[in-house]
Z-matrix of the N, CA and C atoms (Angstrom, degrees):
N
C 1 1.454
C 2 1.536 1 108.61
N 3 1.352 2 118.58 1 128.70
C 4 1.466 3 120.34 2 -178.82
C 5 1.524 4 111.24 3 -68.51
N 6 1.332 5 113.72 4 148.35
C 7 1.467 6 119.82 5 178.31
C 8 1.522 7 108.98 6 -70.39
N 9 1.317 8 116.10 7 142.18
C 10 1.459 9 120.11 8 178.13
C 11 1.520 10 109.29 9 -90.79
N 12 1.308 11 114.78 10 147.46
C 13 1.457 12 120.15 11 178.48
C 14 1.521 13 109.50 12 -75.65
N 15 1.334 14 116.75 13 146.36
C 16 1.469 15 119.30 14 177.72
C 17 1.529 16 110.45 15 -61.79
N 18 1.293 17 116.17 16 145.09
C 19 1.461 18 121.49 17 179.13
C 20 1.525 19 109.72 18 -96.84
N 21 1.317 20 115.55 19 171.78
C 22 1.461 21 120.50 20 177.27
C 23 1.530 22 110.49 21 -59.57
N 24 1.328 23 116.53 22 -35.05
C 25 1.467 24 120.39 23 178.10
C 26 1.528 25 110.43 24 -65.70
N 27 1.341 26 116.65 25 -39.33
C 28 1.474 27 120.47 26 176.01
C 29 1.525 28 110.10 27 -61.12
N 30 1.331 29 116.28 28 -41.41
C 31 1.467 30 120.71 29 179.94
C 32 1.524 31 110.71 30 -65.66
N 33 1.329 32 117.17 31 -38.16
C 34 1.460 33 120.00 32 178.07
C 35 1.528 34 110.53 33 -65.96
N 36 1.327 35 116.76 34 -36.65
C 37 1.470 36 119.85 35 176.45
C 38 1.529 37 109.95 36 -64.25
N 39 1.321 38 115.71 37 -41.22
C 40 1.473 39 119.33 38 -179.97
C 41 1.524 40 111.28 39 -64.49
N 42 1.325 41 117.62 40 -41.30
C 43 1.464 42 118.84 41 -179.92
C 44 1.520 43 109.83 42 -67.76
N 45 1.329 44 118.06 43 -34.61
C 46 1.467 45 120.88 44 175.73
C 47 1.528 46 110.18 45 -64.40
N 48 1.329 47 116.34 46 -39.85
C 49 1.470 48 120.36 47 177.01
C 50 1.518 49 110.27 48 -65.39
N 51 1.324 50 116.85 49 -38.88
C 52 1.465 51 120.79 50 178.13
C 53 1.529 52 110.01 51 -64.38
N 54 1.302 53 117.35 52 -40.46
C 55 1.463 54 121.48 53 177.79
C 56 1.528 55 111.02 54 -61.09
N 57 1.328 56 116.21 55 -31.32
C 58 1.468 57 121.34 56 -179.96
C 59 1.528 58 112.17 57 -88.91
N 60 1.338 59 116.80 58 -1.01
C 61 1.454 60 120.58 59 177.22
C 62 1.520 61 114.43 60 78.11
N 63 1.324 62 117.79 61 22.56
C 64 1.461 63 120.62 62 -178.78
C 65 1.524 64 111.15 63 -74.82
N 66 1.325 65 113.81 64 137.71
C 67 1.457 66 120.43 65 178.55
C 68 1.528 67 110.31 66 -62.37
N 69 1.303 68 116.07 67 143.08
C 70 1.456 69 121.60 68 174.63
C 71 1.513 70 115.07 69 89.75
N 72 1.325 71 118.37 70 -18.00
C 73 1.466 72 120.17 71 -177.55
C 74 1.529 73 111.25 72 -66.20
N 75 1.327 74 117.04 73 -44.44
C 76 1.461 75 119.79 74 -179.64
C 77 1.523 76 110.40 75 -64.49
N 78 1.318 77 117.25 76 -41.84
C 79 1.468 78 120.72 77 178.79
C 80 1.523 79 110.97 78 -61.56
N 81 1.336 80 116.91 79 -43.00
C 82 1.463 81 120.44 80 179.45
C 83 1.529 82 110.96 81 -64.16
N 84 1.332 83 117.52 82 -40.69
C 85 1.462 84 120.63 83 176.89
C 86 1.527 85 110.85 84 -66.53
N 87 1.325 86 116.17 85 -39.01
C 88 1.462 87 120.20 86 177.21
C 89 1.529 88 109.66 87 -61.65
N 90 1.325 89 116.54 88 -46.43
C 91 1.462 90 120.61 89 179.54
C 92 1.527 91 111.43 90 -60.18
N 93 1.323 92 116.38 91 -36.17
C 94 1.462 93 120.84 92 -178.43
C 95 1.528 94 112.90 93 -74.21
N 96 1.335 95 117.68 94 -36.66
C 97 1.462 96 119.87 95 -169.21
C 98 1.523 97 116.37 96 -120.47
N 99 1.305 98 119.30 97 -3.47
C 100 1.469 99 120.23 98 -176.75
C 101 1.522 100 111.81 99 -62.54
N 102 1.324 101 117.44 100 -39.27
C 103 1.465 102 120.22 101 -178.03
C 104 1.514 103 112.94 102 -62.27
N 105 1.322 104 116.57 103 -52.80
C 106 1.456 105 120.11 104 -178.86
C 107 1.530 106 110.63 105 -67.12
N 108 1.325 107 116.59 106 -34.96
C 109 1.462 108 120.16 107 178.82
C 110 1.525 109 109.98 108 -65.29
N 111 1.315 110 116.66 109 -42.48
C 112 1.470 111 120.57 110 178.34
C 113 1.528 112 110.55 111 -61.79
N 114 1.340 113 117.59 112 -43.62
C 115 1.465 114 120.39 113 -178.83
C 116 1.527 115 111.12 114 -62.21
N 117 1.328 116 117.29 115 -41.44
C 118 1.469 117 120.27 116 178.06
C 119 1.527 118 109.98 117 -64.28
N 120 1.325 119 116.59 118 -45.12
C 121 1.469 120 120.83 119 -179.30
C 122 1.529 121 110.94 120 -64.36
N 123 1.317 122 116.93 121 -41.46
C 124 1.470 123 120.44 122 179.18
C 125 1.521 124 110.36 123 -64.17
N 126 1.318 125 116.39 124 -40.52
C 127 1.473 126 119.61 125 178.76
C 128 1.521 127 110.32 126 -63.05
N 129 1.324 128 116.80 127 -39.89
C 130 1.462 129 119.90 128 -177.93
C 131 1.521 130 112.52 129 -76.24
N 132 1.328 131 117.42 130 -40.77
C 133 1.462 132 121.09 131 -170.43
C 134 1.525 133 113.86 132 -97.60
N 135 1.331 134 117.47 133 -20.58
C 136 1.467 135 122.72 134 179.99
C 137 1.523 136 112.88 135 56.87
N 138 1.303 137 117.16 136 26.52
C 139 1.458 138 121.98 137 178.56
C 140 1.526 139 108.06 138 -141.88
N 141 1.333 140 117.30 139 115.57
C 142 1.464 141 119.32 140 179.91
C 143 1.529 142 112.95 141 -57.37
N 144 1.328 143 116.80 142 -37.96
C 145 1.469 144 119.99 143 -179.48
C 146 1.526 145 111.16 144 -65.57
N 147 1.339 146 115.63 145 -46.24
C 148 1.469 147 119.68 146 178.86
C 149 1.527 148 110.37 147 -63.93
N 150 1.333 149 116.97 148 -41.10
C 151 1.459 150 120.58 149 -179.68
C 152 1.529 151 110.64 150 -62.00
N 153 1.323 152 117.14 151 -42.99
C 154 1.471 153 120.43 152 178.86
C 155 1.527 154 110.98 153 -62.36
N 156 1.320 155 116.27 154 -43.36
C 157 1.465 156 120.01 155 179.45
C 158 1.527 157 111.40 156 -62.86
N 159 1.322 158 116.27 157 -42.91
C 160 1.454 159 119.36 158 -178.75
C 161 1.534 160 110.36 159 -67.10
N 162 1.327 161 117.94 160 -37.54
C 163 1.467 162 120.14 161 177.36
C 164 1.530 163 109.81 162 -60.32
N 165 1.321 164 116.18 163 -45.73
C 166 1.470 165 119.25 164 178.17
C 167 1.524 166 110.90 165 -61.35
N 168 1.322 167 116.37 166 -46.33
C 169 1.462 168 120.81 167 179.53
C 170 1.529 169 111.29 168 -62.48
N 171 1.331 170 116.56 169 -37.72
C 172 1.461 171 120.28 170 -179.47
C 173 1.525 172 111.36 171 -63.24
N 174 1.322 173 117.12 172 -40.56
C 175 1.460 174 118.64 173 -179.36
C 176 1.526 175 111.95 174 -75.72
N 177 1.321 176 117.31 175 -29.21
C 178 1.458 177 118.92 176 172.54
C 179 1.531 178 110.21 177 -66.69
N 180 1.332 179 115.60 178 -41.03
C 181 1.462 180 119.75 179 178.44
C 182 1.532 181 110.34 180 -68.67
N 183 1.337 182 116.92 181 -35.47
C 184 1.459 183 120.24 182 176.22
C 185 1.522 184 110.29 183 -59.09
N 186 1.316 185 116.16 184 -43.58
C 187 1.462 186 120.18 185 179.42
C 188 1.525 187 110.36 186 -61.55
N 189 1.329 188 116.58 187 -41.97
C 190 1.464 189 120.91 188 -178.18
C 191 1.528 190 112.31 189 -72.91
N 192 1.338 191 116.95 190 -30.60
C 193 1.464 192 120.74 191 -174.01
C 194 1.521 193 113.25 192 -110.09
N 195 1.307 194 118.50 193 15.66
C 196 1.470 195 121.52 194 -177.89
C 197 1.516 196 111.73 195 -55.42
N 198 1.310 197 117.63 196 -32.12
C 199 1.460 198 121.58 197 179.90
C 200 1.517 199 113.65 198 -66.01
N 201 1.316 200 117.21 199 -17.78
C 202 1.467 201 121.16 200 -179.77
C 203 1.531 202 112.56 201 -84.63
N 204 1.331 203 117.05 202 -8.25
C 205 1.465 204 119.38 203 -178.60
C 206 1.521 205 110.50 204 -65.22
N 207 1.338 206 115.67 205 131.37
C 208 1.460 207 122.42 206 178.83
C 209 1.527 208 107.82 207 -128.40
N 210 1.337 209 117.57 208 110.48
C 211 1.466 210 120.00 209 -177.53
C 212 1.527 211 113.38 210 -60.58
N 213 1.305 212 118.05 211 -21.18
C 214 1.466 213 120.79 212 178.39
C 215 1.525 214 111.63 213 -70.35
N 216 1.329 215 116.75 214 -21.48
C 217 1.475 216 120.39 215 -177.44
C 218 1.512 217 113.18 216 -94.88
N 219 1.345 218 117.81 217 -10.20
C 220 1.458 219 119.31 218 178.57
C 221 1.512 220 111.38 219 155.94
N 222 1.319 221 114.03 220 178.83
C 223 1.456 222 120.56 221 -179.25
C 224 1.525 223 110.38 222 -78.04
N 225 1.313 224 115.30 223 168.99
C 226 1.463 225 120.23 224 175.81
C 227 1.529 226 109.32 225 -62.80
N 228 1.330 227 116.76 226 -38.99
C 229 1.466 228 119.93 227 178.23
C 230 1.525 229 110.31 228 -60.19
N 231 1.312 230 117.70 229 -43.07
C 232 1.465 231 120.98 230 177.75
C 233 1.519 232 110.65 231 -61.13
N 234 1.325 233 116.97 232 -41.05
C 235 1.463 234 121.72 233 178.94
C 236 1.530 235 110.40 234 -61.69
N 237 1.332 236 116.27 235 -46.93
C 238 1.473 237 120.82 236 179.80
C 239 1.527 238 110.24 237 -62.85
N 240 1.323 239 116.51 238 -46.92
C 241 1.468 240 119.80 239 -178.18
C 242 1.528 241 111.83 240 -67.01
N 243 1.314 242 117.59 241 -31.19
C 244 1.466 243 120.40 242 176.59
C 245 1.527 244 110.36 243 -66.53
N 246 1.320 245 116.30 244 -42.75
C 247 1.467 246 120.07 245 176.46
C 248 1.526 247 109.76 246 -59.73
N 249 1.332 248 116.54 247 -48.52
C 250 1.470 249 120.52 248 -179.56
C 251 1.524 250 111.16 249 -62.87
N 252 1.323 251 116.33 250 -41.18
C 253 1.466 252 120.38 251 179.82
C 254 1.527 253 111.07 252 -59.76
N 255 1.326 254 116.93 253 -44.74
C 256 1.465 255 120.31 254 179.35
C 257 1.530 256 111.25 255 -64.31
N 258 1.315 257 117.08 256 -38.56
C 259 1.470 258 120.16 257 177.49
C 260 1.527 259 110.84 258 -65.89
N 261 1.320 260 116.78 259 -38.78
C 262 1.474 261 120.10 260 176.86
C 263 1.523 262 110.82 261 -64.05
N 264 1.327 263 116.27 262 -42.04
C 265 1.469 264 119.57 263 178.15
C 266 1.517 265 110.86 264 -61.19
N 267 1.328 266 116.83 265 -42.62
C 268 1.466 267 120.07 266 177.34
C 269 1.520 268 110.51 267 -58.69
N 270 1.321 269 116.39 268 -43.64
C 271 1.457 270 120.60 269 -178.73
C 272 1.527 271 110.78 270 -67.35
N 273 1.328 272 117.71 271 -42.04
C 274 1.463 273 120.65 272 178.84
C 275 1.528 274 111.20 273 -63.41
N 276 1.309 275 116.22 274 -41.26
C 277 1.465 276 119.21 275 179.67
C 278 1.519 277 111.18 276 -68.54
N 279 1.319 278 117.18 277 -34.72
C 280 1.468 279 120.19 278 175.91
C 281 1.520 280 110.09 279 -66.24
N 282 1.325 281 116.94 280 -37.65
C 283 1.471 282 120.48 281 177.15
C 284 1.522 283 110.75 282 -61.88
N 285 1.331 284 116.30 283 -42.13
C 286 1.473 285 119.11 284 -179.25
C 287 1.514 286 111.02 285 -65.89
N 288 1.330 287 115.30 286 -32.30
C 289 1.460 288 118.79 287 178.14
C 290 1.526 289 110.35 288 -72.68
N 291 1.335 290 115.90 289 -32.35
C 292 1.467 291 122.02 290 178.20
C 293 1.527 292 108.07 291 -126.10
N 294 1.330 293 118.29 292 84.19
C 295 1.462 294 119.31 293 -177.42
C 296 1.526 295 111.45 294 -56.31
N 297 1.344 296 114.51 295 141.06
C 298 1.450 297 120.96 296 179.80
C 299 1.522 298 109.18 297 -109.53
N 300 1.326 299 115.74 298 154.22
C 301 1.454 300 120.28 299 177.56
C 302 1.519 301 109.00 300 -68.46
N 303 1.322 302 116.18 301 139.69
C 304 1.452 303 121.69 302 178.86
C 305 1.516 304 107.58 303 -90.65
N 306 1.343 305 116.53 304 129.17
C 307 1.460 306 119.78 305 -176.91
C 308 1.518 307 113.12 306 -98.08
N 309 1.329 308 118.61 307 4.45
C 310 1.452 309 121.49 308 177.72
C 311 1.514 310 114.40 309 83.33
N 312 1.323 311 118.62 310 2.09
C 313 1.466 312 121.41 311 -176.95
C 314 1.519 313 112.08 312 -60.28
N 315 1.331 314 117.89 313 -31.23
C 316 1.453 315 119.01 314 -177.85
C 317 1.518 316 112.56 315 -68.60
N 318 1.319 317 118.28 316 -20.86
C 319 1.450 318 121.40 317 177.40
C 320 1.516 319 112.76 318 -84.07
N 321 1.305 320 117.85 319 -7.80
C 322 1.453 321 123.50 320 -178.97
C 323 1.527 322 109.66 321 -75.84
N 324 1.356 323 118.82 322 122.76
C 325 1.462 324 120.07 323 -179.24
C 326 1.533 325 112.59 324 -59.89
N 327 1.323 326 117.96 325 -28.89
C 328 1.469 327 120.05 326 179.31
C 329 1.521 328 110.79 327 -65.57
N 330 1.314 329 116.57 328 -27.37
C 331 1.470 330 120.60 329 -179.88
C 332 1.519 331 110.65 330 -69.86
N 333 1.325 332 117.64 331 -25.18
C 334 1.452 333 122.06 332 -177.27
C 335 1.518 334 113.52 333 -81.65
N 336 1.334 335 117.83 334 0.29
C 337 1.450 336 119.58 335 178.33
C 338 1.517 337 109.55 336 -63.96
N 339 1.331 338 117.04 337 137.45
C 340 1.461 339 118.59 338 -178.61
C 341 1.523 340 111.10 339 -70.92
N 342 1.327 341 115.00 340 151.10
C 343 1.456 342 120.08 341 173.58
C 344 1.519 343 108.02 342 -68.57
N 345 1.316 344 116.34 343 161.26
C 346 1.450 345 119.05 344 -179.13
C 347 1.523 346 110.22 345 -58.42
N 348 1.314 347 115.25 346 147.25
C 349 1.454 348 121.21 347 -176.22
C 350 1.519 349 111.06 348 -66.74
N 351 1.313 350 116.47 349 143.35
C 352 1.457 351 118.87 350 178.15
C 353 1.526 352 110.80 351 -67.23
N 354 1.335 353 115.91 352 158.14
C 355 1.451 354 120.62 353 -179.62
C 356 1.521 355 110.77 354 -87.83
N 357 1.302 356 117.64 355 19.18
C 358 1.453 357 120.62 356 -175.62
C 359 1.515 358 110.95 357 -92.56
N 360 1.291 359 114.44 358 171.48
C 361 1.445 360 123.14 359 -178.46
C 362 1.532 361 110.01 360 -60.19
N 363 1.335 362 117.94 361 127.87
C 364 1.472 363 120.05 362 178.88
C 365 1.520 364 112.35 363 -63.82
N 366 1.327 365 117.24 364 -19.74
C 367 1.463 366 119.03 365 177.28
C 368 1.523 367 110.97 366 -66.36
N 369 1.340 368 117.07 367 -32.71
C 370 1.463 369 119.96 368 175.90
C 371 1.522 370 110.23 369 -61.61
N 372 1.329 371 116.36 370 -44.83
C 373 1.467 372 120.87 371 179.46
C 374 1.520 373 110.53 372 -62.13
N 375 1.326 374 116.69 373 -42.00
C 376 1.464 375 120.38 374 178.90
C 377 1.522 376 110.68 375 -63.84
N 378 1.327 377 116.91 376 -39.48
C 379 1.457 378 121.39 377 178.91
C 380 1.529 379 110.80 378 -63.59
N 381 1.322 380 116.05 379 -43.19
C 382 1.472 381 120.71 380 179.01
C 383 1.523 382 110.40 381 -64.15
N 384 1.331 383 116.71 382 -46.75
C 385 1.463 384 120.12 383 -179.71
C 386 1.527 385 111.17 384 -62.32
N 387 1.329 386 116.50 385 -39.76
C 388 1.459 387 120.55 386 178.65
C 389 1.526 388 110.83 387 -64.52
N 390 1.318 389 116.06 388 -43.13
C 391 1.465 390 120.05 389 179.84
C 392 1.523 391 110.90 390 -64.24
N 393 1.324 392 116.95 391 -42.81
C 394 1.469 393 119.82 392 179.16
C 395 1.525 394 111.95 393 -66.95
N 396 1.328 395 116.56 394 -36.67
C 397 1.466 396 119.04 395 -179.19
C 398 1.527 397 111.46 396 -69.30
N 399 1.335 398 117.48 397 -20.03
C 400 1.464 399 120.55 398 178.14
C 401 1.528 400 111.75 399 -73.46
N 402 1.326 401 116.96 400 -17.54
C 403 1.464 402 120.59 401 178.94
C 404 1.521 403 109.45 402 -80.29
N 405 1.333 404 116.57 403 149.52
C 406 1.457 405 116.92 404 173.29
C 407 1.532 406 108.23 405 -73.72
N 408 1.304 407 116.36 406 158.58
C 409 1.465 408 122.05 407 -171.19
C 410 1.530 409 112.78 408 -58.46
N 411 1.331 410 117.88 409 -40.36
C 412 1.467 411 119.24 410 -177.01
C 413 1.527 412 111.04 411 -70.20
N 414 1.341 413 117.14 412 -38.69
C 415 1.468 414 119.36 413 177.53
C 416 1.521 415 110.96 414 -67.57
N 417 1.320 416 117.43 415 -40.07
C 418 1.466 417 121.47 416 178.33
C 419 1.531 418 109.90 417 -62.69
N 420 1.335 419 116.78 418 -40.88
C 421 1.466 420 120.38 419 179.65
C 422 1.525 421 110.90 420 -66.12
N 423 1.323 422 117.67 421 -41.24
C 424 1.470 423 121.01 422 176.66
C 425 1.528 424 110.37 423 -59.81
N 426 1.323 425 116.08 424 -44.73
C 427 1.461 426 121.41 425 -179.52
C 428 1.527 427 110.94 426 -63.30
N 429 1.320 428 117.36 427 -44.05
C 430 1.464 429 120.90 428 178.90
C 431 1.522 430 111.36 429 -65.98
N 432 1.330 431 116.86 430 -40.50
C 433 1.468 432 119.70 431 178.41
C 434 1.525 433 111.07 432 -64.18
N 435 1.337 434 116.25 433 -38.33
C 436 1.458 435 119.51 434 179.38
C 437 1.530 436 110.38 435 -69.75
N 438 1.336 437 116.50 436 -49.38
C 439 1.460 438 119.26 437 -173.93
C 440 1.523 439 112.09 438 -76.40
N 441 1.318 440 117.59 439 -53.37
C 442 1.460 441 120.64 440 -175.20
C 443 1.519 442 113.36 441 -87.12
N 444 1.338 443 116.82 442 -30.71
C 445 1.454 444 119.73 443 179.92
C 446 1.513 445 113.36 444 -85.64
N 447 1.313 446 116.20 445 -17.24
C 448 1.455 447 120.07 446 178.31
C 449 1.517 448 114.04 447 74.12
N 450 1.320 449 117.16 448 20.31
C 451 1.457 450 120.26 449 -177.86
C 452 1.526 451 110.52 450 -81.66
N 453 1.316 452 115.64 451 141.05
C 454 1.457 453 121.27 452 176.08
C 455 1.525 454 108.46 453 -79.48
N 456 1.323 455 116.02 454 169.85
C 457 1.459 456 119.78 455 177.06
C 458 1.533 457 110.74 456 -58.62
N 459 1.313 458 116.30 457 -43.04
C 460 1.466 459 119.99 458 -179.56
C 461 1.533 460 110.98 459 -63.60
N 462 1.315 461 116.94 460 -40.47
C 463 1.465 462 119.85 461 178.77
C 464 1.525 463 111.06 462 -67.19
N 465 1.322 464 117.15 463 -36.13
C 466 1.466 465 120.06 464 176.37
C 467 1.521 466 110.89 465 -65.71
N 468 1.315 467 116.11 466 -34.40
C 469 1.462 468 120.56 467 176.98
C 470 1.527 469 110.68 468 -61.24
N 471 1.322 470 115.82 469 -44.13
C 472 1.463 471 120.54 470 179.67
C 473 1.527 472 110.27 471 -67.37
N 474 1.333 473 116.73 472 -43.12
C 475 1.467 474 121.37 473 -178.03
C 476 1.522 475 112.63 474 -64.84
N 477 1.348 476 117.24 475 -38.20
C 478 1.457 477 120.66 476 -173.70
C 479 1.523 478 113.57 477 -97.94
N 480 1.323 479 116.81 478 -21.42
C 481 1.454 480 119.92 479 -175.37
C 482 1.521 481 113.02 480 80.06
N 483 1.329 482 117.07 481 6.23
C 484 1.464 483 121.66 482 179.13
C 485 1.524 484 109.59 483 -85.88
N 486 1.318 485 117.45 484 152.39
C 487 1.467 486 119.74 485 174.58
C 488 1.532 487 110.63 486 -64.32
N 489 1.318 488 116.49 487 152.61
C 490 1.453 489 121.81 488 -177.80
C 491 1.529 490 111.93 489 -57.01
N 492 1.317 491 117.27 490 -43.86
C 493 1.460 492 120.81 491 179.21
C 494 1.522 493 112.67 492 -60.98
N 495 1.323 494 116.26 493 -37.27
C 496 1.466 495 120.93 494 178.66
C 497 1.519 496 110.35 495 -67.25
N 498 1.329 497 117.27 496 -43.51
C 499 1.466 498 121.29 497 178.13
C 500 1.522 499 109.77 498 -59.28
N 501 1.328 500 116.29 499 -47.64
C 502 1.465 501 119.95 500 -178.64
C 503 1.523 502 111.63 501 -63.58
N 504 1.323 503 117.04 502 -43.55
C 505 1.465 504 119.03 503 -177.80
C 506 1.524 505 111.22 504 -69.37
N 507 1.325 506 118.22 505 -36.94
C 508 1.466 507 119.71 506 177.26
C 509 1.529 508 111.49 507 -66.44
N 510 1.323 509 116.44 508 -40.65
C 511 1.471 510 119.34 509 177.29
C 512 1.524 511 110.67 510 -64.01
N 513 1.303 512 116.79 511 -43.90
C 514 1.468 513 119.82 512 179.03
C 515 1.523 514 110.72 513 -62.23
N 516 1.324 515 116.47 514 -45.15
C 517 1.465 516 120.48 515 179.13
C 518 1.523 517 110.57 516 -60.96
N 519 1.325 518 117.09 517 -42.39
C 520 1.465 519 120.72 518 179.92
C 521 1.528 520 111.23 519 -64.73
N 522 1.326 521 116.51 520 -42.39
C 523 1.464 522 119.65 521 179.04
C 524 1.524 523 111.82 522 -65.97
N 525 1.312 524 116.81 523 -40.24
C 526 1.463 525 119.79 524 177.71
C 527 1.526 526 111.42 525 -65.34
N 528 1.325 527 116.12 526 -39.37
C 529 1.464 528 119.37 527 178.54
C 530 1.532 529 110.11 528 -66.01
N 531 1.322 530 116.91 529 -39.84
C 532 1.469 531 119.76 530 176.73
C 533 1.523 532 110.48 531 -62.77
N 534 1.312 533 116.21 532 -46.03
C 535 1.471 534 119.98 533 -179.72
C 536 1.536 535 110.19 534 -59.07
N 537 1.331 536 115.43 535 -45.45
C 538 1.458 537 120.18 536 -179.35
C 539 1.534 538 110.97 537 -60.54
N 540 1.318 539 116.70 538 -43.40
C 541 1.474 540 121.13 539 -178.07
C 542 1.521 541 112.24 540 -73.33
N 543 1.332 542 117.42 541 -23.57
C 544 1.461 543 120.78 542 -176.94
C 545 1.529 544 112.43 543 -90.01
N 546 1.323 545 117.84 544 -11.95
C 547 1.461 546 120.44 545 179.88
C 548 1.524 547 108.98 546 -69.28
N 549 1.347 548 117.14 547 139.97
C 550 1.464 549 119.55 548 179.03
C 551 1.507 550 111.99 549 -69.99
C-alpha cells in the first residue's frame, strides 16, 4: 500500500507539537517542507549555497516562532515559506548594500535545470499556472520581481518607470486576482 502524503491537519498537529517542544516535530516539518522551501529560496537567491543557508535559518526561525503560527492566516506551508521569503529578502537587500562579484554561473545552462518536482498534487500546480496565466504580462512580471526578485515598491518604480501609486495598485490588483482564482 503506498504511503499517504501528510495533510494540512497533520502539519497543524506537527506545529502544535513544535510549540510544545516535542522531539521530532521540527524534523518532520523539515522533511515535509524543505524541498519546496529550497526551490523558492533558490529561485529568489540564484545561489545554491545561499538557498541552503536560508533554508536552515528558516527552520531555526520556525522553531523559535512556532507560537506565532495562526491557522486562520494560512497553512503551515505558507507560514514556513513566509519565513523563508523574508530571510531571502534580507539577504537580497544585504547583497544590494554590498554588491558581490558575478561569477557568470547564471549564464550556465546547467544552472537552469529545474529543481526536483514537488511531491504535491499536480492539480495544485495546474491551478497556480492557470491563475498566473490570467494576469497580464506586465502585472505578472511586477509580481515576480517583487516576490522572487525581492524588489521594494520604490525599486520597482525605478526599474519600470511607473509611478509608485501605479506599481502598488497593479501589485494589489494582481494579488487579488490570484487570490480570487486560487479560491476553491
